[in-house]
C-alpha positions as CSV (number, residue, x, y, z in Angstrom):
1,X,5.0,53.0,-24.2
2,X,8.4,50.4,-24.6
3,X,9.2,51.7,-20.4
4,X,5.1,50.2,-19.6
5,X,5.9,47.7,-21.6
6,X,8.6,47.5,-19.4
7,X,7.2,47.0,-15.9
8,X,3.7,45.8,-16.8
9,X,6.9,42.7,-17.2
10,X,8.0,43.2,-15.0
11,X,4.5,43.0,-12.7
12,X,3.8,39.8,-14.4
13,X,7.3,38.4,-13.8
14,X,6.9,39.0,-9.9
15,X,2.7,37.7,-9.9
16,X,4.1,34.2,-11.7
17,X,6.8,34.8,-9.1
18,X,4.1,34.7,-6.3
19,X,1.7,32.4,-7.9
20,X,4.5,30.0,-8.5
21,X,5.9,30.0,-4.4
22,X,1.5,30.0,-3.9
23,X,2.0,26.3,-5.7
24,X,5.2,25.8,-4.1
25,X,4.1,25.6,-0.4
26,X,0.1,24.8,-0.8
27,X,2.0,21.5,-2.8
28,X,4.8,21.5,0.7
29,X,2.3,21.3,2.4
30,X,0.7,18.5,0.7
31,X,3.2,15.7,1.3
32,X,3.4,17.0,5.1
33,X,-0.1,15.4,5.7
34,X,0.0,13.4,2.3
35,X,-2.4,10.9,3.7
36,X,-4.2,13.0,6.6
37,X,-7.6,15.4,6.2
38,X,-7.5,19.1,7.8
39,X,-9.8,17.0,10.5
40,X,-7.5,14.2,10.9
41,X,-4.1,17.2,11.3
42,X,-6.4,19.3,13.5
43,X,-7.6,15.8,16.2
44,X,-4.1,14.8,16.1
45,X,-2.4,18.3,17.4
46,X,-4.7,18.3,19.7
47,X,-4.3,14.7,21.0
48,X,-1.0,15.9,20.9
49,X,-1.9,19.3,23.3
50,X,-3.8,16.7,25.7
51,X,-0.3,14.4,25.9
52,X,1.4,17.4,26.6
53,X,-0.6,18.3,29.4
54,X,-0.9,14.7,31.0
55,X,2.9,15.0,31.1
56,X,3.1,18.3,32.9
57,X,0.5,16.9,35.7
58,X,2.6,14.1,35.9
59,X,6.1,16.1,36.0
60,X,4.2,18.4,38.2
61,X,3.0,15.9,40.7
62,X,7.0,14.0,40.0
63,X,8.2,17.8,41.1
64,X,5.4,17.9,44.2
65,X,6.6,14.4,45.7
66,X,10.5,15.7,45.4
67,X,9.3,19.1,47.5
68,X,7.9,17.3,50.4
69,X,10.1,14.8,49.8
70,X,13.0,16.8,50.1
71,X,15.1,16.3,47.0
72,X,14.0,19.5,45.2
73,X,15.0,23.1,45.5
74,X,11.7,24.9,46.3
75,X,13.6,28.2,45.0
76,X,12.4,26.6,41.6
77,X,9.0,27.0,41.9
78,X,9.4,30.8,43.5
79,X,7.5,33.6,43.0
80,X,6.0,32.0,39.8
81,X,4.5,29.1,41.9
82,X,2.6,26.3,39.4
83,X,0.6,29.2,37.2
84,X,3.3,31.0,36.2
85,X,5.9,27.2,35.4
86,X,3.4,26.2,33.7
87,X,2.6,29.0,31.6
88,X,6.5,29.3,31.0
89,X,7.2,26.1,30.6
90,X,4.1,23.9,28.7
91,X,2.7,26.5,26.5
92,X,5.6,27.4,24.8
93,X,7.0,23.3,24.5
94,X,3.8,22.6,23.4
95,X,3.8,25.0,20.3
96,X,7.4,23.8,19.6
97,X,6.7,20.5,19.7
98,X,2.9,20.3,17.9
99,X,5.1,23.2,14.8
100,X,7.8,20.6,14.9
101,X,6.5,17.1,14.7
102,X,3.9,18.8,11.5
103,X,7.2,20.5,9.5
104,X,8.3,16.4,10.3
105,X,5.7,15.0,8.3
106,X,4.3,13.3,12.1
107,X,0.5,14.2,10.6
108,X,1.0,12.5,8.2
109,X,-0.8,9.2,7.5
110,X,1.5,8.2,4.0
111,X,4.8,8.7,6.6
112,X,3.5,7.1,9.9
113,X,2.5,3.3,7.5
114,X,5.4,2.2,7.9
115,X,6.5,1.6,12.6
116,X,9.6,1.2,12.3
117,X,10.2,4.4,9.6
118,X,6.6,6.2,11.3
119,X,8.8,6.4,14.9
120,X,12.2,7.7,13.9
121,X,11.1,10.1,12.4
122,X,8.4,11.0,15.4
123,X,11.3,10.4,18.2
124,X,14.3,13.0,15.6
125,X,10.9,15.5,15.8
126,X,11.0,15.0,19.6
127,X,14.7,15.2,19.8
128,X,14.9,18.9,17.9
129,X,12.1,20.2,20.0
130,X,13.3,19.2,23.0
131,X,16.6,20.4,21.8
132,X,15.2,23.6,20.6
133,X,13.3,24.3,23.6
134,X,16.5,24.4,25.3
135,X,18.1,26.8,23.3
136,X,15.5,28.9,23.5
137,X,15.7,28.9,27.1
138,X,19.6,29.1,27.0
139,X,19.5,32.4,24.7
140,X,16.3,33.5,26.5
141,X,18.8,33.8,29.6
142,X,15.8,31.6,31.3
143,X,17.7,28.6,32.2
144,X,15.8,28.5,35.6
145,X,13.3,27.0,33.8
146,X,15.1,23.7,32.5
147,X,17.0,23.4,36.8
148,X,15.9,21.0,38.9
149,X,14.9,18.4,36.3
150,X,11.3,19.0,36.3
151,X,11.4,20.4,33.1
152,X,13.3,17.7,32.1
153,X,11.0,14.8,32.8
154,X,8.2,16.7,30.9
155,X,9.7,17.1,27.6
156,X,10.6,13.1,28.1
157,X,7.0,11.9,28.5
158,X,5.5,14.1,26.1
159,X,8.2,12.9,23.3
160,X,6.8,9.6,25.2
161,X,3.0,10.7,24.6
162,X,3.5,11.7,20.5
163,X,5.2,7.7,19.7
164,X,1.8,6.0,22.5
165,X,-0.1,8.4,20.7
166,X,0.9,7.3,17.1
167,X,2.2,3.3,18.1
168,X,-1.7,3.2,19.5
169,X,-3.4,4.7,16.1
170,X,-1.2,1.9,14.3
171,X,-2.2,-0.2,16.8
172,X,-6.4,0.4,16.0
173,X,-5.3,1.1,12.3
174,X,-4.1,-2.7,11.8
175,X,-5.6,-3.4,8.6
176,X,-6.2,-7.3,9.3
177,X,-10.2,-7.9,7.8
178,X,-12.5,-6.5,5.5
179,X,-14.6,-4.8,8.5
180,X,-11.4,-3.6,10.5
181,X,-10.6,-0.7,8.0
182,X,-9.4,2.7,9.7
183,X,-12.1,5.5,9.5
184,X,-9.4,8.2,10.2
185,X,-7.3,7.1,7.0
186,X,-10.0,6.9,4.3
187,X,-10.6,10.5,5.2
188,X,-8.2,12.3,2.8
189,X,-9.6,15.9,1.6
190,X,-7.9,17.3,-1.8
191,X,-8.3,14.6,-4.6
192,X,-7.2,14.5,-8.2
193,X,-10.0,15.6,-10.3
194,X,-10.1,12.4,-12.2
195,X,-10.2,9.0,-10.4
196,X,-8.3,6.4,-10.4
197,X,-9.7,3.4,-12.4
198,X,-8.9,-0.2,-10.5
199,X,-10.3,-3.1,-12.3
200,X,-10.8,-5.7,-9.9
201,X,-10.7,-3.6,-7.0
202,X,-13.2,-6.0,-4.4
203,X,-10.2,-8.6,-4.7
204,X,-7.0,-10.1,-3.0
205,X,-4.9,-7.2,-4.1
206,X,-7.5,-4.8,-4.8
207,X,-8.7,-4.3,-1.8
208,X,-5.8,-3.2,-0.3
209,X,-4.8,-1.0,-3.0
210,X,-8.1,1.1,-2.5
211,X,-8.1,1.7,1.0
212,X,-4.2,2.4,0.4
213,X,-5.6,4.9,-3.0
214,X,-8.4,6.9,-0.5
215,X,-6.0,6.6,2.5
216,X,-3.9,9.2,0.2
217,X,-6.0,11.6,-1.1
218,X,-7.2,10.1,-4.2
219,X,-10.7,9.8,-5.7
220,X,-11.3,5.7,-6.8
221,X,-13.2,4.4,-9.3
222,X,-13.9,0.7,-8.6
223,X,-14.7,-1.4,-11.9
224,X,-15.7,-5.4,-10.3
225,X,-18.0,-8.3,-11.3
226,X,-18.0,-9.4,-7.5
227,X,-18.2,-12.8,-8.0
228,X,-16.7,-13.2,-4.7
229,X,-19.4,-11.1,-3.4
230,X,-18.6,-7.6,-1.3
231,X,-17.2,-8.3,1.1
232,X,-13.9,-6.5,1.6
233,X,-15.7,-3.4,-0.1
234,X,-18.6,-3.7,2.2
235,X,-17.5,-0.9,4.8
236,X,-16.0,1.1,2.0
237,X,-19.3,2.0,0.2
238,X,-20.9,5.4,1.0
239,X,-17.4,7.3,1.2
240,X,-17.7,9.7,-0.7
241,X,-14.1,9.3,-2.7
242,X,-15.0,5.6,-3.7
243,X,-17.5,5.0,-6.5
244,X,-18.3,1.3,-7.0
245,X,-19.5,0.3,-10.8
246,X,-20.4,-3.1,-10.6
247,X,-19.4,-5.0,-14.3
248,X,-17.8,-7.4,-16.3
249,X,-14.3,-6.4,-17.5
250,X,-15.1,-8.9,-20.2
251,X,-18.3,-6.3,-21.3
252,X,-17.7,-3.2,-23.5
253,X,-20.5,-1.4,-22.3
254,X,-19.3,-1.4,-18.4
255,X,-15.8,-1.0,-19.0
256,X,-16.0,2.4,-21.5
257,X,-19.1,3.2,-18.6
258,X,-16.1,2.6,-16.3
259,X,-13.0,4.3,-18.3
260,X,-14.9,8.2,-18.8
261,X,-13.6,10.8,-17.1
262,X,-10.2,8.7,-16.2
263,X,-6.5,9.2,-16.7
264,X,-5.1,5.9,-15.1
265,X,-6.2,2.7,-15.0
266,X,-5.2,0.3,-12.9
267,X,-5.9,-3.6,-14.1
268,X,-6.1,-6.2,-11.7
269,X,-8.7,-8.4,-12.4
270,X,-7.9,-12.2,-14.4
271,X,-8.5,-15.6,-12.9
272,X,-5.6,-15.8,-11.2
273,X,-3.3,-18.8,-10.4
274,X,-3.4,-22.2,-13.2
275,X,-5.5,-24.9,-11.6
276,X,-8.3,-21.7,-11.9
277,X,-7.5,-21.2,-15.5
278,X,-7.2,-24.7,-15.7
279,X,-10.8,-25.5,-14.3
280,X,-12.4,-22.8,-17.2
281,X,-10.3,-22.2,-20.3
282,X,-12.3,-20.2,-21.8
283,X,-13.3,-18.1,-18.8
284,X,-9.4,-17.2,-18.6
285,X,-8.7,-16.4,-22.0
286,X,-11.2,-14.3,-21.7
287,X,-10.9,-12.4,-18.7
288,X,-7.3,-12.7,-18.6
289,X,-6.0,-12.0,-22.5
290,X,-9.3,-10.3,-24.0
291,X,-10.7,-8.4,-22.0
292,X,-6.7,-6.9,-21.8
293,X,-7.4,-5.6,-25.4
294,X,-9.9,-4.8,-26.1
295,X,-9.8,-2.5,-23.1
296,X,-6.2,-1.0,-24.5
297,X,-8.6,0.1,-27.1
298,X,-11.1,1.9,-25.0
299,X,-8.8,3.2,-22.9
300,X,-6.7,5.2,-25.4
301,X,-10.4,6.9,-27.0
302,X,-10.6,7.9,-23.6
303,X,-7.0,9.2,-23.7
304,X,-5.8,7.6,-21.0
305,X,-2.3,8.2,-20.0
306,X,-1.2,5.8,-17.8
307,X,-2.3,2.3,-17.9
308,X,-0.9,-0.5,-15.2
309,X,-1.3,-3.5,-15.7
310,X,-0.5,-6.3,-12.8
311,X,1.3,-8.9,-14.9
312,X,3.2,-12.5,-12.7
313,X,6.4,-13.3,-12.3
314,X,5.3,-17.2,-12.8
315,X,6.3,-16.1,-16.5
316,X,10.0,-16.3,-16.0
317,X,8.8,-20.6,-15.8
318,X,11.8,-22.4,-15.5
319,X,15.6,-21.0,-14.8
320,X,18.7,-22.1,-13.5
321,X,19.8,-18.7,-13.1
322,X,18.8,-15.4,-11.5
323,X,16.0,-13.8,-14.0
324,X,15.7,-9.7,-14.7
325,X,13.4,-8.0,-16.8
326,X,15.5,-8.3,-20.1
327,X,15.5,-11.8,-19.0
328,X,13.5,-14.5,-22.1
329,X,10.0,-15.5,-20.4
330,X,9.4,-18.5,-21.1
331,X,5.6,-19.1,-19.4
332,X,4.7,-23.2,-18.7
333,X,1.1,-23.1,-18.1
334,X,-1.9,-20.9,-19.4
335,X,-2.2,-18.6,-16.6
336,X,1.4,-17.7,-17.6
337,X,0.6,-17.5,-21.1
338,X,-2.2,-14.9,-20.6
339,X,0.2,-12.9,-19.1
340,X,3.1,-12.4,-21.5
341,X,0.5,-12.5,-24.2
342,X,-1.1,-8.8,-22.5
343,X,2.7,-8.0,-22.1
344,X,3.0,-7.8,-25.7
345,X,0.0,-5.9,-26.5
346,X,-0.1,-3.5,-24.4
347,X,4.0,-3.4,-24.9
348,X,2.9,-2.5,-28.5
349,X,0.0,0.1,-27.9
350,X,2.2,2.0,-26.8
351,X,2.3,5.7,-27.6
352,X,3.2,9.1,-26.4
353,X,-0.3,9.2,-25.2
354,X,-0.3,6.1,-23.7
355,X,1.7,5.2,-21.6
356,X,1.0,1.3,-20.5
357,X,3.2,0.2,-17.6
358,X,3.6,-3.5,-16.8
359,X,4.5,-4.8,-13.6
360,X,5.4,-8.9,-12.8
361,X,4.2,-9.8,-9.5
362,X,6.4,-12.2,-7.1
363,X,4.4,-14.6,-5.2
364,X,1.8,-12.8,-3.1
365,X,1.0,-13.6,0.3
366,X,0.0,-12.3,3.6
367,X,-3.5,-11.3,5.2
368,X,-6.4,-9.0,2.8
369,X,-9.7,-7.6,3.0
370,X,-11.0,-10.6,0.7
371,X,-8.2,-13.2,2.0
372,X,-6.6,-16.8,-0.2
373,X,-5.6,-19.7,1.3
374,X,-4.4,-21.1,-2.6
375,X,-1.8,-19.2,-2.0
376,X,1.7,-21.0,-0.9
377,X,2.9,-18.7,2.3
378,X,-0.7,-18.2,3.6
379,X,-1.7,-22.2,2.8
380,X,1.4,-23.1,4.8
381,X,0.6,-20.5,7.6
382,X,-3.0,-22.2,7.8
383,X,-2.2,-25.8,7.6
384,X,0.5,-25.5,10.4
385,X,-2.0,-23.5,12.6
386,X,-5.4,-25.7,12.4
387,X,-3.4,-29.7,11.9
388,X,0.9,-29.2,12.9
389,X,1.6,-30.3,9.7
390,X,2.6,-28.8,5.8
391,X,4.1,-30.9,3.3
392,X,6.6,-28.7,0.3
393,X,6.7,-29.6,-3.3
394,X,10.5,-29.1,-4.8
395,X,12.1,-28.3,-1.8
396,X,14.2,-26.9,-3.5
397,X,13.1,-25.0,-6.1
398,X,13.2,-21.2,-5.9
399,X,10.1,-18.4,-5.2
400,X,10.6,-14.3,-4.7
401,X,7.4,-13.4,-2.5
402,X,6.0,-9.9,-1.4
403,X,3.1,-9.3,1.4
404,X,-0.5,-8.0,-0.6
405,X,0.3,-4.3,1.3
406,X,3.4,-4.4,-0.3
407,X,2.0,-4.8,-4.3
408,X,-0.3,-2.0,-3.3
409,X,2.9,0.0,-2.1
410,X,4.5,0.0,-5.1
411,X,1.4,-0.1,-7.2
412,X,1.1,3.6,-5.6
413,X,5.3,4.2,-6.0
414,X,4.9,3.7,-9.9
415,X,1.3,5.9,-10.3
416,X,3.3,8.7,-8.5
417,X,6.9,8.1,-10.4
418,X,6.9,11.0,-13.4
419,X,5.4,8.7,-16.5
420,X,8.7,9.8,-18.4
421,X,10.8,7.5,-15.8
422,X,7.9,4.4,-15.5
423,X,6.4,4.4,-18.9
424,X,6.1,1.7,-21.6
425,X,8.3,-0.2,-19.5
426,X,8.5,-3.9,-17.5
427,X,9.1,-3.7,-13.8
428,X,9.9,-6.5,-11.7
429,X,7.3,-5.6,-8.3
430,X,9.1,-7.5,-5.6
431,X,12.3,-6.8,-3.1
432,X,15.7,-9.5,-4.3
433,X,15.9,-9.9,-0.3
434,X,12.3,-12.0,-0.6
435,X,13.8,-14.8,-3.1
436,X,13.8,-18.2,-0.7
437,X,14.0,-22.2,-1.5
438,X,9.9,-23.5,-0.7
439,X,11.5,-25.4,2.2
440,X,13.4,-22.5,4.0
441,X,9.6,-21.3,3.7
442,X,9.6,-24.3,5.6
443,X,12.0,-22.8,7.7
444,X,10.1,-19.9,8.8
445,X,7.5,-20.9,9.2
446,X,8.7,-23.8,11.9
447,X,10.4,-20.7,13.4
448,X,6.4,-19.4,14.3
449,X,5.1,-22.9,14.3
450,X,8.2,-25.0,16.0
451,X,5.4,-28.2,16.9
452,X,4.9,-28.2,12.7
453,X,6.2,-31.2,11.2
454,X,7.2,-31.2,7.5
455,X,6.8,-33.2,4.7
456,X,8.6,-33.2,1.8
457,X,7.5,-34.6,-2.0
458,X,8.3,-34.6,-5.3
459,X,6.0,-33.4,-8.4
460,X,6.3,-32.0,-11.9
461,X,5.8,-29.1,-10.9
462,X,8.9,-27.5,-13.4
463,X,8.1,-23.6,-12.4
464,X,11.7,-22.6,-10.4
465,X,13.0,-18.6,-10.2
466,X,15.2,-16.3,-9.1
467,X,14.5,-12.9,-10.0
468,X,15.9,-9.2,-9.7
469,X,13.9,-6.5,-8.2
470,X,16.8,-4.1,-8.7
471,X,15.5,-2.1,-11.8
472,X,12.3,-1.2,-9.6
473,X,14.5,0.3,-6.7
474,X,17.2,1.7,-8.9
475,X,14.6,3.8,-11.0
476,X,11.7,4.4,-7.7
477,X,13.1,3.8,-4.7
478,X,10.6,0.9,-3.9
479,X,11.3,-1.5,-1.5
480,X,9.4,-3.9,0.5
481,X,8.0,-3.5,4.0
482,X,7.2,-6.9,5.5
483,X,9.4,-9.8,5.7
484,X,7.0,-13.4,5.4
485,X,7.5,-13.3,9.4
486,X,5.5,-10.6,9.2
487,X,2.4,-12.0,7.1
488,X,2.8,-15.9,9.0
489,X,2.5,-14.2,12.4
490,X,-0.8,-11.8,11.4
491,X,-2.0,-15.1,10.0
492,X,-1.1,-16.7,12.9
493,X,-3.5,-13.9,15.3
494,X,-5.8,-14.0,12.7
495,X,-6.2,-17.4,13.6
496,X,-6.5,-17.1,17.4
497,X,-8.9,-14.0,17.4
498,X,-11.5,-16.4,14.8
499,X,-10.9,-14.1,12.3
500,X,-10.4,-16.6,10.2
501,X,-12.1,-19.7,11.0
502,X,-12.1,-22.6,8.4
503,X,-9.5,-21.9,5.3
504,X,-10.7,-24.7,3.3
505,X,-14.4,-22.0,3.0
506,X,-14.6,-22.1,-0.8
507,X,-14.3,-18.6,-1.5
508,X,-10.7,-18.1,0.2
509,X,-9.7,-20.6,-2.9
510,X,-10.2,-19.1,-6.5
511,X,-10.2,-22.6,-7.7
512,X,-12.5,-23.6,-5.5
513,X,-15.2,-21.3,-5.7
514,X,-15.0,-21.4,-9.5
515,X,-15.6,-25.4,-9.2
516,X,-19.0,-24.2,-7.2
517,X,-19.7,-20.7,-8.7
518,X,-18.0,-21.8,-13.0
519,X,-21.3,-20.7,-14.5
520,X,-20.5,-17.2,-13.1
521,X,-18.0,-17.0,-15.3
522,X,-20.2,-16.5,-19.0
523,X,-20.9,-13.7,-20.7
524,X,-24.4,-12.1,-20.0
525,X,-24.7,-11.3,-23.8
526,X,-24.3,-12.6,-26.6
527,X,-22.2,-9.3,-28.0
528,X,-19.4,-9.9,-25.7
529,X,-19.4,-13.5,-26.5
530,X,-18.6,-12.9,-30.0
531,X,-15.9,-10.2,-28.9
532,X,-14.3,-11.6,-26.6
533,X,-14.3,-14.8,-28.6
534,X,-12.4,-12.8,-31.7
535,X,-10.0,-12.0,-29.3
536,X,-9.5,-15.3,-28.2
537,X,-8.9,-16.3,-31.4
538,X,-6.4,-13.5,-31.7
539,X,-4.2,-15.3,-28.4
540,X,-4.4,-18.7,-30.0
541,X,-2.9,-17.8,-32.9
542,X,0.1,-15.9,-31.2
543,X,0.5,-18.2,-28.6
544,X,1.3,-21.1,-32.4
545,X,3.2,-18.0,-33.5
546,X,5.2,-18.0,-30.5
547,X,5.7,-21.7,-30.3
548,X,6.7,-22.8,-33.7
């Protein structure tokens, strides 16, 4: 009996090993094709195969020209001839190149989304494929295949073709405007069971993040009041991995409905910026703080495990010394105060089953699917292009900056990092290399717009902070990929192509839009008015307590 039991345990162990191996293989294959569907992977392999055939035709033409000119030795193609050379040289290298590209992640959208890293990846894969093919020929005693230079020309052209295809795809897929999002990046398969809820997914950051999440193979649910319209997501409507819910983050029914069935939330919804908050202080309190406290209770009741909260480095206020996550906050505006108090509420609610992650964003810039020109870099770039004059207020003040696509990348990084590493913590989101004075920002704009004149003015804006981003880099490896020049150039390109005609349009400024549409921010139900009022009173008590 004991022998049978031992055998059963051995069989069970072998079964577990097989299942574990299968799971590991599936996970490995998923990493190799991250962000790509099976269809897009097959399409990529087919495109590479066609590129190799084009390279072969070109190499053969070069060979024939050499033969006619007497430069090449005709004995290299005797016997086998052109068909034999094709079968002996072309087909094996086509297989080797596709295999090496696949194993290197050459068909992964996620790995190729950054041009520099992606081009190096493909270049290494092509060199490795060429070296492997040469070794196979050497060990197989078929060195004559490599003689005469034709095979070398063929392999070099094949490598250039593989890299060229990917650069072409990056160029076509360049995410510049709301109607140009690449459909090939939103075909990912095998999403997790539970969608990621993005509250405020139709906004400046949210519209970029939603696409990035879909590209990585996730299902996404968006809750948004669409106060700025649905243009930022319109081209995604009907996508199988996207669900858009129209609703206000202050409406408890909408929030409960949106949270149902999710285990991860990204909270972006807010009235952003000091002037916009001052335009309607009550709506700012409700949206930026009271709605957060309500969401905490709903999320905990729904067993949400991870909640990423978009805060701001403006919580540091005015500081002469570099700040990090351990530095004392010093909010000097209503906007910053709502962020500080929301951070406190989230961290106080943290538990083993509910892990908030606080992201203090650097000053964001760059082109989005919902463009904004009330952000310092974007506004200065627009003025430099259309007016030739920019005004710099308090040019010696420091600010940290981050591109909007890097914000989306940072959020995805924190969603993919184990909760044991990042849960219940505060992270500055940015890059220490991206701290600049406003005067330095002006210098970078003048490098791209040399004819621009700069006026320097001092005012009573006391915000001044340099920020360290070492923590997020140390714990997650995150670094930004876009510098200020990248953002300035892409905005310049958008203006030149007529994508944006009037940067002063109200849709491009939170403050201007709210000044003309303030009534749309009122609560739609009496119940929500009472709930938000209760939470807003709590904020006022906290603010008074912290002021003592």
